[in-house]
LUMGUDREN-760217 format. One record per atom (N, C-alpha, C): x, y, z; residue in one letter. Coordinates in steps of 0.02 Angstrom, whole numbers, plus 50000, padded with zeros to 5 digits. Example, Ala and Ser with C-alpha at 12.3 -4.5 7.8 and 13.67 -1.06 7.14 Angstrom:
2
506604971650390a 506154977550390a 506604983550390a 506424988850354s 506844994750357s 506455000250394s 
END
This chain:
280
498584571549341m 498774573449273m 498184576549238m 498284581949203s 497734585449171s 497454581349114s 496784581549106e 496464578149051e 496404582848992e 496514580148932v 496434584048872v 496044579848822v 495754583248772i 495424579648718i 495644582548652i 495704578448600p 495854581248534p 495264585248510p 495404590248468f 494864594248441f 494454590148392f 493804590348400r 493334587648352r 492764592648346r 492464592848288r 491904597448279r 491384596148334r 491164601548366r 490674601448420r 490944598348484r 491584596848486a 491854594148549a 491864599548602a 491734597548664a 491744602348720a 492394601348759a 492674606748786p 493284606048826p 493144602348891p 493634598548913l 493564594848975l 493904598549032l 493624597949093p 493944601149150p 494584597549170p 495074601549190a 495704598649215a 495904602549277a 495684600349337p 495794604149398p 496534605349413p 496704611249436v 497374613049456v 497314616449524v 497484612949578r 497464615749645r 496784619149659r 496254615849643g 495594618649656g 495364623649604g 495744624549550l 495564629249498l 495254625649439l 494754628749409e 494464626149348e 494914628149289e 495164623149254l 495574624349195l 495324619849139l 494974622849091l 494714619149034l 495264618848980l 495314612948949r 495844612048898r 495554608848836r 495804610848779m 495614607848716m 496244606848674m 496354600648654e 496934598948613e 496794600448540e 497314600248500a 497254601348428a 497704596548391a 497504594448332e 497914590148292e 498494594148263e 499094591048261d 499694594448236d 499774601248269d 499724601348336a 499714607648373a 500384611248370a 500334617848373r 500924622148377r 501264621248445r 501884623448452p 502234622348516p 501914625848576p 501634631748566a 501354635548622a 500614633948632a 500404634348695t 499694633748712t 499414640748723t 498804641848699v 498464648248709v 498064647848774v 498244652048822l 497904652148887l 497454658348891l 496804657148902f 496314662548906f 496184664448979f 496174670948993l 496024673549059l 495404678049054l 494904676449093h 494254680049089h 494274686649126h 493764690649114g 493704697149147g 493254696849209g 493094702649236a 492694703149296a 492014699849287a 491804696149338a 491144692849340a 491084687049291a 491634685149260g 491614679849211g 491924673449237g 492074668849191a 492394662449207a 492614659249142a 492894653349147a 493164649949088a 492644648649034a 492014647949054w 491494646449005w 491454651548949w 491654657748962m 491604662948911m 492044661448850m 492594657948862w 493034656048807w 492824649548775w 492514645148814a 492294638648788a 491724639348738a 491364645048740e 490814646048694e 491044645848621e 491584649448605h 491794650048535h 492544649548524h 492934653648560l 493624654748540l 494074648748552l 493954644748604m 494374638948615m 494354634348554m 493764632748531a 493694628148474a 493944631348410a 493834637848401a 494044641248340a 494804640948333a 495164642048388l 495894641848384l 496144634648380l 495804630048415a 496004623048411a 495934620348340a 495424622648305a 495314620448236a 495884622748190a 496244627848211s 496804630448171s 497484628148199s 497474623148243g 498094620048264g 498394622748328g 498004626248369w 498254628948432w 497934625348491w 498334622348534r 498064619848597r 497804625748636r 497234625048669t 496944630548707t 496764628348777t 496774633048822a 496574631948892a 496244638248918a 495764637448961a 495414643148991a 495374642149066a 495604647149103l 495624646949176l 495044650849206l 494764648149260s 494324652049303s 494724653949365s 494804660449377f 495154662649437f 494794660049500f 495154659749555r 494854657449618r 494214661349633r 493704657849656g 493064661149671g 492614661949610g 492834659649552h 492454660449490h 492314653649459h 491764653149422g 491604646949388g 491594641049435g 491934635649416a 491974629749458a 492594629649502a 492964635149504s 493554635449549s 493324636249621s 493744633949666a 493594634549738a 493654641749760a 493334643349817g 493434649749849g 492874654749841g 492294652649815r 491744657449805r 491554660949870r 491584657349926e 491384660249990e 491864665650013e 492474665749986s 492974670750006s 493124675749950s 492684676049901l 492814679849840l 493044686949853l 492694690649896h 492834697849904h 493504699249939h 493824694049964g 494484695049993g 495064693849945g 494894691649884f 495424690249835f 495614696549798f 496264697249785g 496514702949748g 496854700949683g 497124705849649l 497454704549585l 498044699849592l 498404700349647i 498974695849657i 498734688649662i 498164687549693d 497884680749696d 497744678049626d 497444682349584y 497304680249516y 497954678949477y 498464682949492l 499114681949460l 499404675149480l 499354673449543v 499584666849567v 499214661249531v 498554662149521d 498164657049486d 498404656249414d 498534661849381a 498764661549311a 499434658149307a 499874659549353r 500534656249353r 500464648749366r 499994646849409a 499874639749421a 499624636249358a 499194639649322a 498934636749259a 499494635949208a 499924640949203i 500494640449156i 500944634649175i 501074633949239a 501504628349262a 501184621649245a 500514621249254a 500174614949240a 500174613249166a 500134618349125l 500124617249053l 500804614749028l 501344617449056g 502004615649034g 502154618648966g 502774620648956g 502964623348891g 502754630648883g 502874633448824p 502724640448811p 501974641748805p 501784647948820v 501074649748815v 501004656548781v 500434657448749v 500194663948727v 499614665648772v 499634671348805v 499114673148852v 498624677948819v 497984676248822v 497444680548796v 497024682648856v 497014689148870g 496654691648928g 496114696548908g 495534696048939h 494984700648926h 494844704848987h 494804711448977s 494594716049029s 495044715449091s 494764713549149l 495174712649209l 495694707249199l 495514702049162g 496004696849146g 496564699449102g 496414704749064g 496934707949024g 497454711349067g 497244714149124l 497724717149170l 498154711749202l 497844706149221v 498224700549249v 498724697949198v 498514697649135a 498964695349082a 499574699849076a 499464706449083q 500034711049080q 500494710249140q 500204708449197m 500614707349257m 501064701249250m 500894696749203l 501304690749192l 501934692149151l 501954697849118l 502524699349074l 503174699149113l 503674696249083g 504314694949116g 504414687549129g 503864683649127d 503914676349133d 504184673749066d 504744670149066p 505034667949003p 504614662948964p 504104660048997r 503684655248962r 503174658648916r 503094665248922i 502594668748882i 502894670648815i 502584668248761r 502834669448693r 502404674448655r 501834676248682g 501404681048648g 500874683548696g 500614689548681l 500114692648725l 499564695648681l 498944693848696v 498354696648662v 497894699548715v 497734705848708l 497314709348756l 496664711548723l 496094709348750l 495444711248724l 495124716148772l 495014722248750a 494714727448793a 495014727148863a 495674727548870p 495994726448935p 495924732348982p 495904730749047v 496014736049097v 496724738649087v 496814745149079p 497484747849065p 497904748049129p 498564747849122p 498994748349182p 498894754849220p 498654760049187e 498524766449221e 497924766049268e 497534760549264g 496954759749306g 496324762449273g 495764760949304l 495104762649276l 494774768649311l 495114771649359a 494784777149396a 494564782749350a 495004784849305g 494824790249259g 494254788349214g 494274782249187a 493734779949143a 493074779449180a 493094777349243n 492484776749282n 492174783449298n 492594788449314w 492334795149324w 492014797849261w 492334796649205r 492064798849141r 491384795549128r 491344789049142l 490724785449131l 490174787949177l 490354789549239a 489854791949287a 489514798349263a 489894802549228f 489614808949204f 489264808249137f 489514803849094t 489244803249026t 488664798249021t 488664793149064d 488134788149062d 488014785549133d 487684789549175p 487604787649245p 487204781149255p 486734779749210v 486344773549217v 486804767449208v 487214767549156l 487684762049146l 488184761649203l 488414767349227w 488884767449283w 488584763949343w 487954765249357q 487624762049415q 487544754549404q 487394752549342e 487324745349328e 487994741749335e 488524745049313v 489194742149321v 489384741749395v 489194746949433a 489354747049504a 489004741449542a 488444738949516r 488094733549549r 488364726649530r 488834726349484m 489084719949461m 489414715649515m 489734718549567p 490004714249619p 489484709849652p 488844711749645w 488304707749674w 487874704749619w 488184702949563a 487814700649504a 487394694449520a 487634690249565d 487264684049581d 486574685549608d 486504691349641a 485864692949672a 485444697849631a 485684699549570a 485334704449530a 484644701949512a 484144706249521g 483454704149506g 483154707849448g 483494712749420t 483244716549364t 483724715949305t 483454717249246r 483874716849186r 484244723349177r 484914723249176p 485304729249165p 485334731049091p 484854734849067v 484774736048996v 485374739648966v 485644744649001r 486214748148974r 486834743648974r 486894739349023l 487464734749024l 487434730048964l 486834727948946r 486764723548887r 487044726948825r 486904733348816s 487144736948757s 487894738448762s 488164738648822a 488884739648830a 489274733248816a 488994727648836l 489344721248828l 489274718448758l 488694719648727f 488544716448662f 488244721348613f 488384720248550s 488074724248497s 487354722048486s 486984726148449d 486294724348432d 486264718248387d 486824716548356a 486824710748311a 486744704148348a 486904704048413l 486824697948452l 486094697348473l 485764691748457p 485064690948477p 484974691748552p 484404694648571d 484274695948642d 484304689748685d 484044684148659h 484034678248702h 484744675848718h 485214676848672l 485904675148687l 486214680148735l 486094686548722a 486384691748765a 486154690948837a 485504690248847w 485254689548916w 485454682948947w 485534677748905g 485774671448931g 486494671948958g 486914675648921y 487604676648944y 487614680949007y 487214686249008i 487204690649067i 486974686749128i 486504682149119a 486264678249176a 486804673749204a 487314672249165r 487854667949189r 488404671849224r 488374678449220l 488874682449256l 488794681449331l 489324682249368q 489314681149439q 489594687249476q 489624686749541s 489924692149580s 490664692749565s 490934698749576e 491654699849569e 491934702449634e 492564701049646s 492904703049707s 492924710649713s 492664713249769l 492704720449781l 493434722649787l 493844718449817r 494544720249824r 494894720749756r 494774715749713a 495094715849647a 494864721849606a 494214723349610l 493954729149573l 494254735649598l 494324736149664a 494624742249693a 495354742949671a 495724737449671e 496424737649650e 496494739549577e 496004737649536a 496034739049465a 495914746349448a 495694750249497q 495574757349485q 496214761449480q 496744758949510w 497344762949518w 497924760349476w 498424764549461p 498984762449419p 499344756349448p 499554752049404r 499914746049424r 500504745149376r 501114745349401p 501694744549357p 501714737649325p 501804737549261v 501894731249225v 502484732049177v 502784726549158a 503324726749109a 503044728449040a 503454731248998s 503264732448929s 503394726248888s 502884723948851a 502984718048809a 503544719248759a 503584725348733r 504114726948685r 504804726048717r 504884728248779l 505544728048810l 505744720948831l 505244716648844v 505414709748862v 505384705048802v 505264707848743g 505294703848682g 504694699448669g 504104701548692v 503494697648682v 503054701248631v 502894698148575p 502434701248527p 501744702048558p 501414707648544a 500784709148578a 500274711948529a 499654710648543l 499084713048505l 498564715748553l 498314721848541v 497784724848582v 497174725948538v 496614723048558l 495994723848520l 495484727648562l 495184732748533g 494634736348564g 493994735248526g 493444737048557a 492784736448526a 492474743348517a 492244744748458a 491994751448442a 491384753248484a 490994748348506e 490384749648543e 490474748348618e 491094748548641d 491264747348711d 491364754048748d 490904755848793p 491004762048832p 491394760948897p 491584754848911l 491894753248976l 492644754348976l 492974752948920v 493694754048914v 493794758948856v 493924765348870p 493954770448818p 494524769048768p 494414771448707r 494904770348654r 495574773548670r 495574779448702d 496214782648717d 496614778448766d 496274775048813a 496634770648860a 496914764548822a 496534761948774l 496784756348735l 497404758248695l 497394764348667l 497974766548628l 498594767348672l 498494769848733r 499074770548778r 499344763648798r 498894758848808t 499114752048824t 499504749048766t 499244750048706a 499584747448646a 500274750648638a 500314757248651w 500954760748645w 501454758048695w 501234757048758l 501684754448810l 502004747948788l 501614743648757h 501854736948740h 502134736448670h 502134741948632g 502344741548563g 501914736648524g 501274736648539a 500814731448514a 500474733648450a 500294728648410e 499824729848356e 499154731548388e 498764735848354h 498134738048384h 497594738448331h 496994736548350a 496414737248306a 495794738548348a 495374743048326t 494714744048356t 494204741148309t 493834736248332m 493394732348289m 492684734848292m 492394735948233d 491714738548228d 491194733348248d 490614735848269r 490024731648282r 490154726248335r 490554728148385l 490684723648440l 490634727448506l 490374724048558g 490354726848624g 490944724448666g 490924726248730h 491484724648774h 491634717248777h 491124713048780a 491214705748783a 491274702948712a 491794705148677m 491844703748605m 491904696448588m 492164692348634m 492244685248619m 491584681448620m 491054684748646l 490384681748646l 489904685148598l 490094690848572d 489664694848529d 489574691348461d 489104693948422a 488954690948357a 489554691048311a 489994695848319g 490584696348277g 491184692548302g 491094687748346w 491664684148374w 492104680848321w 491824678548263p 492284675648213p 492814680548189p 492654687048186r 493154691948166r 493704692648219r 493504691948282v 493994692148336v 494464686148330v 494174680248319a 494584674248311a 495054674848252a 494804677348196e 495224678048136e 495794682948148e 495664688348183t 496184693248197t 496724690348242t 496514686648293i 496994683348337i 497404678248299i 497084674248256l 497434669148219l 497944672148170l 497764677748139r 498244681048095r 498864683348134r 498734686148192f 499284688448234f 499724682548255f 499414677148277l 499804671348299l 500224668548242l 499924668048183a 500284665248125a 500884669548106a 500804676148113a 501334680748092a 501874681848144a 501684681548208r 502144683948260r 502374678748310r 502014673148316v 502184668148367v 502424661848333v 503044659848342p 503314653848308p 503014647448335p 
END
């Protein structure tokens, strides 16, 4: 049985293993019916949500949970990481939803945003929030654009599958992930916690992947972009928002990893406004 804790100021989420997967959970007093499930992006893990957003939403009455896909964080499978694909991550997300029980709102960041879109059609999903998501059209076009406009950043991103062995500081990646408002010691501390990402999953994310439209399946959706994010272009975000009939906002003074950036409270506030207005 999964362990949960009620929200208290400065409380940390407790691990609740699901078939070898790391699933952090935080309860809330007088909680809403749905649980907010966070899905991390490439090279990340559940810890990225435990830093700020899990507690921020729990303080406003939302049960929260954060999953580490297989091979990430404390989940099993690190030795087989490069053989895992997007379907494997989708299976993990479905297992987490089953373990949580009841309706969920899925919040996905970057690669996790693509997995979140792949979940559409599941009747347990009551809301969708995408933070700088990989678009269903794939990232090939955006990557080619990045290679020509910022080759140094493109090379640093290309080395991310081997992040565990990185020996130099990726300066351009720091500015892509975080705004200058985030102190350097925090930015470099977060970057040091990044890990390798599956080569297979990254390759699959380059190409178009059919997903259901949130609008057509009756799921309210929100798409958030970051003004200082060169990794997911604004035009791709707008097309993703259009596909899903989603509310959309591009937030100033935030980098790609907006949930860890200095402006994370604005991200939390925007999500909470959406949840209050659109998710019963």
